[in-house]
C-alpha positions as CSV (number, residue, x, y, z in Angstrom):
1,M,-15.5,3.8,-24.1
2,T,-15.9,6.3,-21.2
3,D,-15.5,10.0,-21.4
4,P,-12.1,10.8,-19.9
5,G,-13.6,13.9,-18.3
6,T,-16.0,11.8,-16.2
7,H,-13.3,10.3,-13.9
8,D,-11.6,12.1,-11.1
9,T,-8.3,10.5,-12.0
10,P,-5.2,12.5,-12.8
11,P,-3.7,11.9,-16.2
12,T,-0.9,9.4,-16.1
13,P,2.3,11.0,-17.4
14,D,4.4,9.1,-19.8
15,A,8.1,8.4,-19.1
16,S,9.2,10.9,-21.7
17,A,7.3,13.7,-19.9
18,A,9.0,13.0,-16.6
19,V,12.5,13.3,-18.1
20,S,11.7,16.1,-20.6
21,D,14.2,18.9,-21.2
22,D,11.4,21.3,-20.7
23,P,11.0,22.0,-16.9
24,A,7.3,22.9,-17.4
25,V,6.6,19.5,-18.9
26,G,8.7,17.7,-16.3
27,L,7.2,19.5,-13.4
28,R,3.7,18.8,-14.6
29,A,4.6,15.1,-14.8
30,V,6.0,15.2,-11.2
31,R,2.7,16.9,-10.0
32,S,0.7,14.2,-11.7
33,L,2.8,11.4,-10.2
34,R,2.5,12.9,-6.8
35,T,-1.3,13.2,-7.1
36,L,-1.5,9.6,-8.3
37,A,0.7,8.4,-5.4
38,E,-1.4,10.2,-2.8
39,R,-4.6,8.8,-4.1
40,L,-3.2,5.3,-4.3
41,E,-1.9,5.6,-0.7
42,A,-5.3,6.8,0.6
43,L,-7.0,3.9,-1.2
44,Q,-4.7,1.3,0.1
45,V,-4.7,2.7,3.7
46,G,-8.5,2.6,3.6
47,R,-8.5,-1.0,2.4
48,A,-6.0,-2.0,5.1
49,R,-8.0,-0.4,7.8
50,T,-11.2,-2.0,6.5
51,L,-9.4,-5.4,6.7
52,G,-8.4,-4.7,10.3
53,W,-4.8,-3.6,9.9
54,S,-3.4,-1.5,12.7
55,W,-1.9,1.9,12.2
56,Q,1.5,0.3,13.0
57,D,1.0,-2.4,10.4
58,I,0.3,0.3,7.8
59,A,3.2,2.5,8.9
60,D,5.6,-0.5,8.7
61,A,4.4,-1.2,5.1
62,L,4.9,2.4,4.1
63,G,8.2,2.9,5.9
64,V,6.9,5.7,8.1
65,S,6.0,6.1,11.8
66,R,2.6,5.1,13.2
67,Q,2.1,8.7,14.2
68,A,2.8,10.0,10.7
69,V,0.3,7.6,9.0
70,H,-2.4,8.2,11.6
71,K,-1.9,12.0,11.4
72,K,-2.2,11.8,7.6
73,H,-5.1,9.3,7.3
74,G,-6.7,9.0,10.7
75,A,-8.0,12.5,11.3
76,G,-10.3,14.8,9.5
77,P,-13.1,13.9,7.1
78,A,-11.3,11.1,5.2
79,G,-9.9,9.5,8.4
80,A,-13.1,9.9,10.3
81,A,-14.8,7.6,7.8
82,L,-12.1,5.0,8.2
83,D,-12.3,5.2,12.0
84,G,-16.1,4.9,12.0
85,R,-15.9,1.1,11.5
86,R,-17.2,-1.2,14.1
87,R,-14.7,-2.0,16.8
88,E,-14.8,-5.8,16.2
89,N,-12.7,-5.2,13.0
90,R,-10.0,-3.3,14.7
91,K,-6.6,-4.7,15.7
92,D,-5.3,-1.7,17.6
C-alpha cells in the first residue's frame, strides 16, 4: 500500500461532506471537487492534443469556445509542453 502523502492528488470528498450542514465541511468538499475537476480536465486535454485533436474538437467536447480552451490550456508552461509536439500530429 502506498503512502497517501506521496501522491499529488487531492483527497476525494465523500458525498456526505458535499451536503454537510457545516459550511466549512461543505466548502472544503467543493474546493476538493474543483481541484479534482481541474486536474482531470488538464489531463484529458493533454491526451486529446497528443492524439491530434484540434482546439475546436476539445472545446466542443467541453462545451466551451475554442478561444477559452486554448487560453486555459494552450499558453504558459503547461500549454507550451502540449504545443511542443511535432506538427505532423496536429489537426489545426
